[in-house]
C-alpha positions as CSV (number, residue, x, y, z in Angstrom):
1,M,-34.4,-1.9,-38.3
2,G,-31.4,-4.0,-37.3
3,F,-31.0,-3.5,-33.5
4,L,-34.6,-3.5,-32.5
5,P,-36.3,-6.9,-32.9
6,K,-39.7,-7.1,-34.5
7,N,-41.1,-9.1,-31.6
8,P,-41.5,-7.0,-28.4
9,A,-40.9,-10.1,-26.4
10,D,-37.4,-10.4,-27.9
11,L,-36.7,-6.8,-26.9
12,I,-37.9,-7.5,-23.3
13,G,-35.7,-10.7,-23.3
14,R,-32.6,-8.7,-24.4
15,A,-33.3,-6.0,-21.8
16,D,-33.7,-8.7,-19.1
17,K,-30.5,-10.3,-20.1
18,A,-28.7,-6.9,-20.0
19,L,-30.1,-6.2,-16.6
20,G,-29.0,-9.6,-15.4
21,N,-25.5,-8.9,-16.6
22,V,-25.5,-5.5,-14.9
23,D,-26.8,-7.1,-11.7
24,E,-24.0,-9.7,-11.9
25,V,-21.4,-7.0,-12.3
26,L,-22.8,-5.0,-9.5
27,G,-22.7,-8.1,-7.3
28,R,-19.0,-8.5,-8.1
29,V,-18.4,-4.9,-7.4
30,D,-20.2,-5.2,-4.0
31,G,-18.1,-8.2,-3.1
32,T,-14.9,-6.3,-4.1
33,L,-16.0,-3.4,-2.0
34,D,-16.6,-5.7,1.0
35,E,-13.1,-7.1,0.5
36,V,-11.6,-3.6,0.3
37,A,-13.5,-2.6,3.5
38,A,-12.1,-5.7,5.3
39,T,-8.6,-4.9,4.1
40,L,-8.9,-1.3,5.3
41,A,-10.1,-2.5,8.7
42,K,-7.0,-4.7,9.0
43,V,-4.8,-1.8,7.9
44,H,-6.4,0.5,10.5
45,E,-5.8,-2.1,13.1
46,L,-2.2,-2.5,12.2
47,L,-1.6,1.2,12.1
48,S,-3.2,1.5,15.5
49,T,-0.9,-1.2,16.9
50,L,2.1,0.5,15.2
51,D,1.1,3.8,16.7
52,E,0.9,2.2,20.2
53,K,4.4,0.6,19.7
54,L,5.9,3.9,18.5
55,G,4.4,5.6,21.5
56,A,6.1,3.0,23.7
57,L,9.4,3.7,21.9
58,D,9.1,7.4,22.8
59,L,9.1,6.4,26.5
60,V,12.3,4.4,26.1
61,E,14.5,7.5,25.8
62,G,13.0,9.0,29.0
63,I,13.5,5.8,30.9
64,A,17.1,5.4,29.6
65,E,17.8,8.9,30.9
66,Q,16.3,8.1,34.3
67,V,18.3,4.9,34.5
68,K,21.5,6.8,33.6
69,A,20.7,9.5,36.2
70,L,20.1,6.8,38.9
71,H,23.2,5.0,37.9
72,E,25.3,8.2,38.2
73,S,23.7,9.0,41.5
74,E,24.7,5.6,42.9
75,R,28.4,5.9,41.9
76,P,30.8,6.4,44.7
77,V,32.2,9.9,44.9
78,R,36.0,10.1,44.6
């Protein structure tokens, strides 16, 4: 028959080897997914930090306007 061995034990052995290969591949995929999850967590952390810093930059313009107004109010009138 070609593909199917005459001995059922050989068939079971081949199936076991194939399942072992599948298990190995799935283990590598699982490891890769763990690495991707860790990388995404780092990206999320960096984006959160960036968002905080950009929020602080939004405050700079308002503070600069307040400093300018204070400076102008302290000038001597001529």
